[in-house]
MARDRENVO-582727 format. One line per 8 residues: their letters; for each residue x, y, z of N, C-alpha, C. Coordinates in steps of 0.02 Angstrom, whole numbers, plus 32768, in hexadecimal, padded with zeros to 4 digits. Example, Ala and Ser with C-alpha at 12.3 -4.5 7.8 and 13.67 -1.06 7.14 Angstrom:
<pts>
as) 8294:7EE4:8186:8267:7F1F:8186:8294:7F5B:8186 | 8282:7F90:8162:82AC:7FCB:8165:8285:8002:818A
</pts>
This chain:
<pts>
matrqhrl) 613D:8460:3F90:6125:8435:3FC2:616A:8451:3FD4 | 6153:843C:402C:6183:845A:4049:61AD:8421:4075 | 61E7:841D:4070:621B:83F1:4094:6213:83D6:40CE | 6232:83A4:40E0:6239:837D:4108:624A:83BA:416B | 6275:83CD:414D:629D:83FD:4173:6286:8437:4171 | 6255:845D:414B:6255:848E:4141:61EA:8477:4180 | 61BD:8442:4178:6191:844D:4196:61B2:8426:41E8 | 61E9:83F8:41E8:61F9:83F9:4237:620D:8421:4256
sefnggap) 6224:8483:4237:622E:849B:424D:61F7:84BC:427E | 61C5:84C6:422F:6189:84D8:427B:6164:84BB:42B1 | 617C:8488:42B2:6180:8470:42D3:6195:847A:432C | 6193:843E:4366:61B5:8444:43A0:61C7:83F0:43A6 | 61FE:83CC:43AF:6206:8396:43C4:6225:8380:440A | 6218:83BC:444A:624A:839B:448B:61EB:8375:44A2 | 61EF:838E:44E1:61B8:836F:44FD:6179:837C:44F7 | 613F:8358:44F1:610A:83A6:44EB:60EC:83A7:4526
phdrplql) 60C2:83D4:4534:6091:83DC:4561:6060:83A8:456D | 603B:839E:45A8:601D:8388:45C4:5FE1:8387:45C3 | 5F8E:836D:4595:5F5E:8369:4591:5F51:83AE:457A | 5F78:83B9:453B:5F50:83EA:4527:5F4D:83DD:44D8 | 5F35:83ED:44C1:5F11:8415:446C:5F59:83EF:4431 | 5F7E:83DE:441D:5F8D:83F3:43FB:5FB0:83DB:43B1 | 5FC0:83E2:4381:5FB7:83D9:432F:6009:83D1:4336 | 5FEE:8370:4303:6038:8346:4300:6044:8345:42BF
lcedhngt) 60A0:8352:42B3:60C0:8339:4262:60A6:82EF:4278 | 60AE:82CB:423B:60C2:827E:423E:60E3:8269:4207 | 6105:8227:41FF:6126:8230:41C6:612A:81F1:41B6 | 6111:81C7:4167:6111:8193:4167:6132:8196:4121 | 613C:814D:40FB:617C:8157:40B7:6162:816B:409A | 6120:8196:407C:6111:81DF:4075:611E:820D:4067 | 6141:8211:40B3:6164:8268:40D2:6128:826D:4100 | 6126:82B2:40F9:6114:82CA:4143:60B7:82EB:412C
yvlpypcq) 607F:82ED:4179:6063:8301:4163:604A:8321:41B2 | 600B:832F:41A9:5FF1:8356:41C5:5FAC:8348:41F5 | 5F9F:8322:4231:5F53:830D:4235:5F45:832D:4235 | 5EF9:831D:4232:5EC3:836B:421F:5E8F:837E:4258 | 5EC2:8349:428C:5E8E:836C:42CD:5EAD:835D:4322 | 5EA2:8389:4350:5EC2:8384:438E:5ED3:833D:43A0 | 5F0A:8341:43C0:5F24:8304:43FE:5F3B:8320:4421 | 5F4B:82F6:445F:5F87:831A:44A1:5F9E:82C6:44A9
wndaawrh) 5FEC:82E0:44D5:6002:82C6:44F2:5FE7:8294:451E | 5FDA:8250:4541:5FBC:825B:457D:5FD8:81FA:457B | 5FC5:8205:45CD:5FE8:81A4:45D7:602D:818F:45A8 | 604E:81E1:45A6:6094:819E:4585:607C:81A7:4540 | 6063:81AF:4516:6031:819F:44D8:601F:81E3:44A7 | 6011:81E6:4475:5FF3:821C:4444:5FC0:81EE:4439 | 5F80:8236:4430:5F49:821F:444C:5F1F:8243:4419 | 5ECD:8241:4408:5EA5:8278:43E2:5E95:827B:4417
cgslqpie) 5E86:82B9:440D:5E5D:82E4:443E:5E2E:82E0:4459 | 5DEB:82B1:442B:5DAC:8291:442D:5DA3:8272:4444 | 5DC7:822E:4458:5D96:81F5:4453:5DEB:81E6:4471 | 5E1E:81F9:4474:5E56:81DC:44AE:5E60:81A5:449C | 5E51:81A0:444E:5E8F:8164:4430:5EC5:8172:442B | 5EF9:812C:4428:5F49:8129:442A:5F4F:816B:43B8 | 5F86:8174:43BC:5F9D:8183:437D:5FCA:8145:4349 | 5FB6:813D:4335:5FF0:80F7:432F:6013:8116:42DA
akvvgwre) 600E:814C:42EC:6056:8166:4298:6081:8177:42D6 | 60B8:817E:4298:60F9:8196:42B2:60FA:81F2:42CD | 60FC:81F6:42FA:610E:8256:42FA:6159:8268:4308 | 6148:829C:42D6:6177:82AF:42E5:619C:830A:42FD | 614C:8324:42FB:615F:8358:430D:6110:837E:432E | 60FF:83AF:435F:60CD:83BD:436D:60DC:8412:4379 | 607B:8429:4372:607C:8470:4383:6064:846E:43B1 | 6033:84BD:43BF:5FE6:84CB:43E3:5FC6:84D3:439A
aptppirt) 5F8D:84B8:43BB:5F60:84AE:4374:5F4D:84EF:4374 | 5F37:84EE:4332:5F10:8543:4326:5ED3:8559:435D | 5EB7:858E:4372:5E7C:857D:4382:5E50:8591:4335 | 5E00:8563:4341:5DD2:8560:4321:5DB5:85CD:430C | 5DA2:85DA:42CA:5DA8:8625:42E1:5D50:860F:431F | 5D39:864D:432A:5CDB:8651:4357:5CD7:8668:430E | 5C7A:8655:431A:5C77:8663:42F0:5C35:868D:4303 | 5C21:86C0:42E5:5BEC:86E1:430D:5BC0:86F6:42B9
tp) 5B6D:870F:42EF:5B40:8710:42A1:5B34:8759:42AB | 5B25:8755:4256:5B10:8799:4251:5AAF:87B6:4265
</pts>
């Protein structure tokens, strides 16, 4: 299992770019976890990219969201 400090080192902690899909590292009483969907910083709050609903988790870091693979048909 990754230590808290190791997971934090994989994410940024500064000011996030606005309106860009990002992957969030959150923390609760059980430890750290990555949200399974992209989020964005918008109107001074973290929001789910799909619905723009505010994220109610404690966000401790962010990084660029991974790009989904492009599917090709054979």
